[in-house]
Every structure is written in C-alpha cells, then in structure tokens.
C-alpha positions in Angstrom: 7.8 112.6 84.4 8.8 114.6 81.3 11.0 117.7 81.9 11.3 120.5 79.6 15.0 121.3 78.7 16.3 124.8 78.9 17.1 126.3 75.5 20.8 126.0 74.8 21.5 123.2 77.3 21.9 119.5 76.2 19.1 117.2 77.0 21.1 115.5 79.9 20.4 114.6 83.5 20.7 117.7 85.7 20.2 120.2 82.8 16.3 119.6 82.6 13.8 120.9 85.1 10.3 119.8 85.7 7.3 122.2 85.9 6.0 122.0 89.3 2.8 123.8 88.2 1.6 120.9 86.1 -1.2 118.8 87.4 -2.7 117.1 84.2 -0.6 114.3 82.8 -3.3 112.6 80.8 -3.2 111.7 77.2 -5.1 113.7 74.6 -8.2 112.2 73.1 -7.8 110.8 69.5 -11.3 109.5 69.0 -14.3 111.7 68.5 -17.8 111.8 66.9 -19.3 114.2 64.3 -22.8 114.0 63.2 -23.0 110.6 64.7 -20.0 109.2 62.8 -16.7 108.2 64.6 -13.7 110.1 63.4 -9.9 110.0 64.2 -8.2 113.2 65.5 -4.6 113.7 65.4 -3.3 114.8 68.9 -1.5 118.3 69.0 -0.4 118.0 72.8 1.3 115.3 74.6 1.2 114.1 78.3 1.0 117.0 80.6 -0.4 119.4 78.0 3.1 120.1 76.3 2.7 120.8 72.6 4.0 118.3 70.2 6.9 119.0 67.9 5.8 118.7 64.2 7.9 117.7 61.3 9.7 120.7 60.0 11.1 119.1 56.8 10.4 120.9 53.4 8.4 119.2 50.7 11.4 118.5 48.6 13.1 116.7 51.5 10.0 114.7 52.1 9.8 113.5 48.5 13.4 112.6 48.4 12.9 110.5 51.6 9.8 108.9 50.1 11.6 107.9 46.9 14.8 106.7 48.6 15.2 103.1 48.5 16.5 101.2 51.5 19.6 99.9 49.6 21.4 98.7 52.7 18.3 96.7 53.9 17.2 95.1 50.6 20.0 95.7 48.2 20.0 97.4 44.7 16.5 97.4 43.0 16.0 95.2 40.1 15.1 96.7 36.6 11.8 95.9 35.2 12.0 93.2 32.3 11.8 94.7 28.8 8.5 94.4 26.8 8.1 91.3 24.6 9.3 91.8 20.9 6.6 91.7 18.4 7.9 91.3 14.8 6.5 93.5 12.1 4.8 90.7 10.3 2.8 90.0 13.3 2.1 93.6 14.4 1.1 94.8 10.9 -0.5 91.7 9.7 -3.5 92.3 7.4 -2.9 96.2 7.7 -2.9 97.8 4.4 -2.7 101.5 3.3 -4.8 102.4 0.4 -4.3 105.5 -1.8 -6.4 106.7 -4.8 -4.4 107.8 -7.7 -4.3 108.3 -11.5 -1.8 108.4 -14.3 -2.1 110.0 -17.8 -1.6 107.6 -20.8 -0.9 109.1 -24.3 -3.1 107.9 -27.1 -1.2 108.7 -30.3 -3.4 106.7 -32.8 -6.7 108.0 -32.0 -8.3 111.3 -33.6 -10.8 111.6 -30.8 -8.7 111.7 -27.9 -4.9 112.7 -27.2 -4.6 111.2 -23.9 -6.4 108.9 -21.4 -6.8 109.1 -17.7 -6.7 105.8 -15.9 -7.6 105.6 -12.3 -5.8 103.2 -10.0 -5.6 102.1 -6.3 -2.2 102.0 -4.6 -1.8 99.6 -1.9 0.9 99.7 0.7 1.4 96.5 2.9 3.0 97.4 6.4 4.0 93.8 7.2 6.7 93.9 4.5 6.9 97.3 3.0 5.6 96.1 -0.3 3.3 97.9 -2.7 0.9 96.9 -5.6 -1.0 98.9 -8.1 -4.5 97.8 -9.2 -6.9 99.4 -11.8 -10.6 98.7 -11.2 -12.1 96.9 -14.1 -14.5 98.9 -16.2 -17.2 97.1 -18.1 -16.7 97.3 -22.0 -13.6 99.6 -21.8 -11.6 97.4 -24.2 -8.4 97.9 -22.0 -6.6 95.1 -20.1 -7.3 96.2 -16.5 -6.9 94.7 -13.2 -3.5 94.3 -11.6 -1.0 96.6 -13.1 2.0 96.0 -10.8 2.0 92.9 -8.6 2.9 93.0 -4.9 6.6 93.9 -4.4 9.0 96.4 -2.9 9.2 99.2 -5.4 12.5 101.2 -6.0 12.4 105.0 -5.3 15.6 106.0 -6.8 18.7 104.7 -8.8 20.6 104.4 -5.5 18.5 101.2 -4.4 16.2 102.9 -2.0 12.6 101.7 -1.8 9.4 103.4 -1.0 8.4 103.8 2.6 5.0 104.7 4.1 6.7 107.9 5.2 7.1 108.8 1.5 3.5 108.6 0.8 1.1 111.4 1.2 -1.8 113.1 -0.5 -1.3 115.6 -3.3 2.1 114.2 -4.5 3.6 112.5 -7.4 5.4 109.1 -7.4 7.0 107.5 -10.2 7.0 103.7 -10.5 8.7 102.0 -13.5 8.7 105.2 -15.6 4.9 106.0 -14.9 4.1 108.9 -12.8 1.1 108.5 -10.5 -0.7 111.3 -8.8 -1.9 110.5 -5.3 -5.2 112.4 -4.6 -6.8 110.8 -1.5 -6.6 107.8 0.9 -9.1 105.9 3.0 -9.9 106.4 6.6 -7.6 103.9 8.0 -4.6 105.1 6.2 -5.5 108.7 7.4 -5.7 107.6 11.1 -2.4 105.6 10.8 -0.4 108.4 9.2 -1.6 111.0 11.6 -0.8 108.7 14.6 2.8 108.5 13.2 3.1 112.3 13.3 2.8 112.9 9.4 0.9 115.8 8.5 -1.4 114.9 5.6 -2.0 117.3 2.6 -5.7 118.1 1.9 -7.5 115.7 -0.6 -7.8 116.5 -4.2 -10.6 115.7 -6.8 -10.1 112.7 -9.0 -9.3 113.6 -12.5 -11.8 112.3 -15.2 -11.1 111.0 -18.5 -12.3 113.6 -21.1 -13.2 110.8 -23.8 -15.4 108.9 -21.2 -17.2 112.2 -20.4 -17.6 113.0 -24.1 -19.2 109.6 -24.6 -21.7 110.4 -21.9 -23.1 113.3 -23.8 -25.9 112.6 -26.4 -24.8 112.1 -30.0 -25.8 114.2 -32.6 -28.4 112.8 -35.1 -28.2 113.7 -38.6 -30.9 111.2 -40.0 -34.4 110.4 -38.8 -34.0 107.3 -36.5 -36.1 104.3 -37.6 -38.9 102.6 -35.4 -36.5 99.6 -34.7 -32.9 100.1 -33.8 -31.1 96.9 -33.3 -28.2 98.6 -31.5 -30.5 100.5 -29.3 -32.3 97.2 -28.5 -28.9 95.6 -27.8 -27.8 98.4 -25.4 -31.1 98.8 -23.8 -31.9 95.1 -23.0 -28.4 93.6 -22.6 -28.4 90.8 -20.1 -32.2 91.0 -19.6 -33.8 87.6 -20.1 -37.5 86.5 -19.6 -37.7 83.2 -17.9 -40.7 80.9 -18.5 -41.4 77.6 -16.8 -43.2 75.2 -19.0 -44.2 71.5 -19.4 -44.4 69.1 -22.4 -47.2 66.7 -21.9 -46.4 63.6 -24.1 -48.4 61.0 -22.2 -50.8 60.4 -25.1 -47.9 58.6 -27.2 -46.4 55.2 -26.2 -44.0 55.4 -23.4 -44.6 59.2 -23.2 -44.3 61.3 -20.1 -44.8 64.7 -18.8 -41.5 66.7 -18.7 -40.5 70.1 -17.3 -38.5 72.7 -19.2 -37.3 76.4 -18.7 -37.7 78.7 -21.7 -35.5 81.7 -21.9 -36.4 84.7 -24.0 -33.6 87.1 -24.7 -34.8 90.6 -25.2 -31.6 91.8 -26.7 -32.0 89.9 -29.9 -35.3 88.1 -29.6 -33.9 84.6 -29.4 -35.4 81.7 -27.7 -33.5 79.0 -25.7 -35.1 75.8 -24.0 -33.3 74.1 -21.2 -34.1 70.8 -19.7 -34.9 70.3 -16.0 -33.4 67.1 -14.7 -34.3 65.5 -11.5 -32.3 63.1 -9.5 -32.2 59.6 -10.7 -34.5 60.3 -13.8 -32.6 57.9 -15.9 -31.7 60.6 -18.6 -28.3 61.8 -19.7 -27.5 65.3 -18.3 -27.8 67.2 -21.6 -28.4 70.9 -20.6 -30.3 72.1 -23.5 -33.3 70.8 -25.6 -32.9 73.6 -28.1 -30.0 75.9 -28.6 -30.4 79.9 -28.5 -32.0 81.0 -31.9 -34.8 82.9 -33.4 -38.0 80.8 -33.6 -40.3 81.2 -36.6 -44.1 81.4 -35.8 -45.6 81.6 -39.3 -43.8 80.4 -42.5 -44.5 81.3 -46.1 -46.4 78.8 -48.2 -43.4 77.9 -50.2 -41.2 77.4 -47.2 -43.0 74.3 -45.9 -40.6 72.0 -48.1 -37.6 74.1 -47.0 -34.7 71.9 -45.8 -34.5 73.3 -42.3 -32.2 70.5 -41.1 -29.6 71.6 -43.5 -30.0 75.3 -44.2 -30.7 78.1 -41.7 -34.0 79.9 -42.0 -33.8 83.4 -43.0 -36.4 86.3 -43.1 -37.4 85.4 -46.7 -39.0 82.1 -45.4 -40.7 83.6 -42.4 -43.7 85.7 -42.1 -43.6 86.2 -38.4 -41.2 85.5 -35.5 -42.0 84.7 -31.9 -41.8 87.7 -29.9 -42.3 88.5 -26.1 -46.0 89.1 -26.3 -46.5 85.5 -27.6 -45.3 83.9 -24.2 -48.1 84.3 -21.8 -48.5 82.3 -18.6 -51.5 79.9 -19.0 -51.2 79.5 -22.7 -49.7 76.9 -25.0 -47.2 77.4 -28.0 -45.8 75.1 -30.4 -42.0 75.2 -30.9 -40.4 72.8 -33.3 -43.4 70.5 -33.4 -43.7 70.3 -29.6 -46.5 71.8 -27.7 -45.3 73.6 -24.4 -47.7 74.8 -21.7 -46.3 77.8 -19.8 -47.4 77.7 -16.2 -45.3 80.1 -14.4 -42.6 82.8 -14.7 -40.0 84.7 -12.6 -40.5 88.1 -10.8 -38.7 90.0 -13.4 -40.7 88.6 -16.1 -43.9 89.6 -14.4 -42.6 93.1 -13.8 -41.6 93.5 -17.5 -45.2 92.5 -18.5 -46.6 94.8 -16.3 -44.5 97.8 -17.5 -44.5 96.8 -21.1 -47.9 95.3 -21.9 -49.8 96.2 -18.7 -50.5 92.7 -17.9 -50.8 92.1 -14.2 -52.5 89.0 -13.7 -50.0 86.2 -14.2 -50.7 83.6 -11.7 -48.9 80.4 -11.3 -50.8 77.4 -12.5 -50.5 74.2 -10.6 -49.5 71.4 -12.9 -48.3 68.9 -10.3 -49.0 65.4 -10.8 -52.1 64.1 -9.1 -51.7 60.6 -7.4 -54.1 58.1 -9.0 -56.6 56.7 -6.5 -55.3 53.7 -4.8 -56.0 50.4 -6.5 -58.0 48.0 -4.4 -56.1 44.8 -3.8 -58.4 41.8 -4.6 -57.6 38.3 -4.2 -58.1 36.0 -7.2 -60.9 33.6 -7.1 -60.3 30.5 -5.1 -59.3 27.6 -7.4 -60.3 24.8 -5.0 -56.9 23.5 -4.1 -55.8 23.6 -0.5 -57.1 26.0 2.0 -58.2 29.5 1.3 -55.5 31.0 3.7 -52.8 29.1 2.1 -53.7 30.1 -1.4 -54.0 33.8 -0.3 -50.5 33.8 1.0 -49.3 33.3 -2.7 -50.7 37.0 -3.3 -49.1 38.6 -0.3 -45.4 37.8 -0.8 -43.2 36.5 -3.6 -42.1 33.6 -1.4 -45.3 32.5 0.4 -45.3 31.9 4.1 -47.5 29.5 6.0 -50.4 31.4 7.6 -50.2 32.2 11.3 -51.8 29.8 13.7 -53.4 30.4 17.1 -50.6 28.8 19.2 -52.4 29.2 22.5 -55.4 27.3 21.1 -53.2 24.5 19.8 -51.6 24.2 23.2 -54.8 24.1 25.2 -56.7 21.8 22.8 -53.8 19.6 21.9 -54.8 15.9 21.5 -58.4 16.7 22.0 -60.5 15.1 19.3 -64.4 14.8 18.9 -65.5 11.7 17.3 -69.0 11.1 15.6 -70.6 8.3 13.8 -72.2 9.4 10.5 -74.1 7.7 7.7 -74.0 8.9 4.0 -77.2 10.3 2.5 -77.3 8.9 -1.0 -80.0 7.5 -3.3 -77.7 4.5 -4.0 -78.8 1.4 -2.3 -75.2 0.2 -1.5 -74.4 3.4 0.3 -77.2 3.0 3.0 -75.2 0.5 5.0 -71.9 2.5 4.8 -70.8 4.1 8.2 -68.2 6.8 8.6 -66.3 8.2 11.6 -65.9 12.0 11.7 -62.9 13.3 13.8 -63.0 16.9 14.8 -59.6 18.2 16.0 -60.1 21.0 18.4 -56.5 22.5 18.1 -56.7 23.2 14.4 -60.6 23.0 13.5 -59.8 20.4 11.0 -62.0 17.4 10.0 -61.0 13.9 8.9 -63.3 11.1 7.9 -62.7 7.3 8.3 -64.6 4.6 6.8 -64.4 1.4 8.6 -63.9 -1.6 6.2 -66.7 -4.1 6.0 -65.9 -7.7 4.9 -67.7 -8.8 1.6 -69.2 -5.4 0.9 -67.3 -4.6 -2.3 -66.3 -1.1 -0.9 -62.6 -0.5 0.1 -62.6 1.2 3.6 -60.0 3.4 5.1 -59.3 7.1 5.1 -62.1 8.7 3.2 -60.9 12.5 3.8 -57.6 13.7 5.3 -57.3 16.4 7.8 -58.7 19.7 6.3 -61.0 22.6 7.1 -64.6 22.0 5.7 -66.5 25.1 4.4 -70.1 25.4 5.0 -72.4 25.4 2.1 -73.6 28.7 0.9 -70.6 30.6 2.2 -68.7 32.9 0.0 -65.3 32.2 -1.2 -64.0 35.6 0.0 -65.3 35.0 3.5 -65.5 31.4 4.0 -67.3 30.0 7.2 -65.9 26.7 8.4 -67.7 23.8 10.4 -67.2 24.1 14.2 -67.9 22.0 17.2 -71.4 23.6 17.7 -72.3 22.3 14.2 -71.8 18.6 15.1 -74.7 17.1 17.1 -77.0 14.0 16.7 -79.3 14.4 13.8 -77.2 17.2 12.1 -76.5 17.1 8.4 -72.8 17.8 7.5 -72.1 18.6 3.7 -68.6 17.8 2.8 -67.5 18.7 -0.8 -71.1 17.9 -2.1 -71.8 14.8 0.1 -74.2 14.9 2.8 -73.7 13.1 6.0 -76.1 12.6 9.0 -74.6 12.4 12.5 -75.9 9.2 14.3 -73.9 8.8 17.4 -71.0 10.2 19.5 -68.5 8.9 21.8 -68.3 9.6 25.6 -65.8 12.5 25.4 -68.0 14.5 23.1 -70.9 14.1 25.7 -68.5 15.4 28.4 -67.3 18.3 26.1 -70.9 19.4 25.3 -71.7 19.2 28.9 -68.7 21.5 30.0 -69.3 23.8 27.1 -73.0 24.0 26.7 -72.8 27.7 25.8 -71.4 27.0 22.5 -74.2 24.7 21.4 -77.8 25.6 20.3 -80.8 24.2 22.3 -81.6 21.9 19.4 -78.1 20.2 19.8 -78.5 19.8 23.4 -82.0 18.3 23.1 -80.7 15.9 20.6 -78.1 14.7 23.0 -80.7 14.2 25.7 -82.8 12.3 23.5 -80.0 10.1 22.5 -79.1 9.3 26.1 -82.8 8.4 26.8 -82.6 5.9 23.9 -79.3 4.4 25.0 -80.7 3.6 28.3 -83.7 1.7 26.8 -83.2 -1.7 25.1 -82.0 -1.1 21.6 -82.7 -3.3 18.5 -80.0 -5.5 17.2 -79.0 -3.4 14.2 -78.6 -0.1 16.3 -76.7 -2.3 18.9 -74.3 -3.4 16.2 -73.9 0.2 14.9 -73.2 1.4 18.4 -70.7 -1.4 19.1 -68.9 -0.9 15.8 -68.5 2.8 16.4 -67.1 2.2 19.9 -64.8 -0.6 18.4 -63.3 2.0 16.2 -62.8 4.3 19.1 -60.9 1.5 20.9 -59.0 0.6 17.8 -57.6 4.1 17.4 -56.6 4.1 21.1 -54.6 0.8 20.8 -52.7 1.9 17.6 -49.6 3.1 19.7 -49.7 0.1 22.0 -48.2 -3.3 21.7 -51.6 -5.2 21.8 -52.4 -7.4 18.9 -55.3 -5.6 17.2 -56.6 -8.6 15.2 -56.8 -10.6 18.3 -58.7 -7.8 20.1 -61.0 -7.4 17.2 -61.8 -11.1 17.0 -62.6 -11.3 20.8 -64.7 -8.0 20.4 -66.8 -9.2 17.6 -67.3 -12.6 19.3 -68.5 -10.9 22.5 -71.1 -9.1 20.5 -72.8 -12.1 18.9 -72.7 -14.3 21.9 
C-alpha cells in the first residue's frame, strides 16, 4: 500500500499515513481505441488514483542532459577522422576559367589606320594557377595569330607576385609583359565559379571592334565604270568553290586498252581544270594522283596554232579562240581534253545546285556506266580423238593434273570376279575368217569387254588376245553422249560391232544362262527366246561341226579356270581333244 507523506516530513516509516478512504487500487488503462485504431495513452494517475508527479525540469536542463555524454561509463568521446586531402591538381583538373579581352596595338607605318584592336581569350588553369593568351585565327588577316603567350605563371608586379584567380574580374585592365589587356566578359563556368567563391563580378562590357576592319566592310567608292568581267571579283566570289564531275575514258578499242575512271575538278575562281585518277585496290598501276595538272584548257585553237609546240611553250590567249568553261561540262556528254575523250556520267550535289542556280539545268541524272558481265561461256569438251575412254580423255579438260574418273565401288564389290563369256564368229567376206572363233568376256564389275581368239593349229592365224579390256561403244551413238554395250545386248544371234568389226554370238556358258535366268527383267523377249531355242537345240543330237565348236568353247572356259592351278594345261588339253574324237 502506498502512503501519502505529509508535507514537510521526511518520507520515513512512521511519518507517512495511508488514506483509509481509498478503495480502488487498480492501474490506469494505457491502451485505447480511436476510430477503430489502437493507440497508446500515457497514464496520468497511479495505483489508487494518486496523481503522478511529472518532470519539472526546464527545457535547457533537458537539452543539457540529452547532450551529456556518459564519460564515467564509456570514457572520453573519440573525435571524427579528418576529411581526405585532395590535392589541387586533382580537385581542379581540367577546370579552366575563360575571359574575353582585347588589347590595342599601334600601327605607325600605315596611312589608313593608327591603331589596331586585337581580340584575345585569356585562359586561367585552376590546377596550377597558370595562364595563357590565345588570339583566334582570322582568315586572310595577314597577322601571325594563335597562341600569343604560352601556358605559364604570369608575374603581376616587380616583387615576384603572380596573378591569382582572385585578381581577375570583368571590366578591369591587366598588364602582361608590357601589354595591357582589357577584360570585358567571361563564360558561364567562370561566372559561377567566381560567385561561389564570394567574388562580386562587374557587369560585362561590349567587345571593342577594330575600326579598319569595320571600314573594310563598307562598300568601296567606284570612280570608274566596272567591266563585265572582273577577275578579282570572280576570285573573291568563287574562292574554294569547285565543280566535281565523274567521268570515264573508254580506250577498249585500242590494243590492251581498258575503261578507266577519273574525277574532273573545275575551279570556278580561275576557270582551271584538273583531272585526277581513281585508283582501285590491286589495279597494278603506280599511285600517281593526277592525270593532268591544274591549268586552263583550250577548246578551240586558232588555225596557225596547230603547229604550236605545246610540249615546250605554254599556250596563251593569242593561240586560243575559246577556252573550256563551266557550261561545257554537262552530265551525259563527252568532251575531248588533250586528245582523250571523257564521258561525264555523274557529279556531286554542289555541282547540281550550281547548275540549277546558274544555268537553270535541273535534270542531271546519274548515268549507269558499270561494266556488264559477259554471258557465261559454255564449256564444251573437245572432240574425242579415239584414244582411251571418253571419260579418261575428258578428265584432261577438267583439271591441270587429270585424275582418274570415279568408279562405282559398290557395283565393283558386288560383281567382283563375275564374268559372262560368249562364243562368237567374225562376220567377214574373207573366206579365211569364216572358221575363226572368238571368246567374248564381259566383266560385270567394270562393264568392260575383252576378246580372245583360240589358236588353231596350221590355220596361218596367230591366236591369243584379240582385244584388251575396254568399254565398247555402240554404233550410231554420239561422241558427247556415248552408249556402251551392256549385258542385255549379248544373247545368241546378237550382232556386236567392235571398232568396225561385226561379230555374231553363237553360244554361251552355263553361268550366262544362270545369270539371264536370275536377271530376266534386264533382257528383251528376243534375247530370252534365243536362249530357249538354244537349249532345245542342245538337247537334240548336234552335228559334228557344231559339237566341235561347242566343245572348243567349253574347253576355253576350262582352260581359263585352270590358269591359276598346278595342273599341266597341255596334258589336260591332250586328254580333252582325244576324248572328243574317240
């Protein structure tokens, strides 16, 4: 229970009395709601309804307590570190103050002017307190202008003091190396910088003008009647105005001639002409810039000037009736200069604008003179000379070092060692050739044909290889598109023409019959019928001559099979022939 002390008595036991009338000892509510939001309320009474004692300190005492540091608890406060030092050459790097000024220069040797006003710019570099004075260059002034005083620290007086940016202002005079400069104005950056440093700037002044320059701007008095043509007026009016034309010189009619591109410059200030060469990359020519140096070009010469030595002496107005002028250079027309015919096909925009204003010519379109590519030349193979195959001969035309024609590898692998053999007779009006027999070997892997003639004793004809492996062209086929004999062209009764010799197929071996049976789609009905008739005749008894021809053909087949074996071929042949006649 809290007791209220009596005023004037210490707050000790026995000196305080409780209020027996108090019945409420609850704490005040510190949380309430307003407009649906919870708010905190500071209590004004304590437990039992006694009013709380508020702070009776003044505002000054409260501020002192708030700023008082707990020295005994945390010790003396530490001072904040000083700001980083930035040197002047870093802080003021590329910061320059610019002042507009002028100075007066005496002209003692001229009767038209006594003094001259020269306008300059004074630059003050903040990084090292250096200064420079630069005079803007005026075209055709005749005065050495530019940098009057190079960048350096300039002395202000004889005591060795130097100019500082605090010494500069508008509307003041500064003396540098004996010359007095009047500062009239400054730029925006200089004005902002000086005002930020607390310097009060003077109002700007007007830049002084040079009286002689202003006098030159006034029109001159004319005491004589001007002529129609004034060279000085032409020079001043058309100075640095050049007409540019693009032209070509076509010399393809002469031997080793070509079509070359040039640029023609026509100078309006003195009516001179210059022709420049246009070089392309890797054109094989020396990089000379000019074909013709700048000079006046005669258009029409006098009759007596045809024999004038132009290569030694310069042509004057006495030898020329008419010179080339700007109206002679028109886009789309040709003109002859020093014996060469130049065709003008284009010009620049300034030239078009000049012709429109001067001569009223508005239509100056660009002419296309690009080289048209010739039509592609059809590559034709030379006629076949009869040596080797057509494919092998054509490889000499495709590459400098000929390569073998590509082969069908899959066909060679599938048909390897597959040979079709036929017995044939030569169709010839010579009686000695009627009894000659030939063996045709058709190689399926390469579509080549070889012909072998069996030797016959006491026939007077040397047998052996009649034709090596080669492709045989069918008769009546063109050289450009040759058609070779295939397996379907060989059947009994077929006529095979080999390089002008006609052969008739008489018989085949057993492998050919099996091949034709398995590949019947490749053969014509005539070929299949001939084989059927041949099989029927073979089953019937054959005469002695046909029996001998058949056995001879099969003996050749056996002989070719025994070439790689160790059996004695003459012995087998002896037994074979004896068995025939027994």
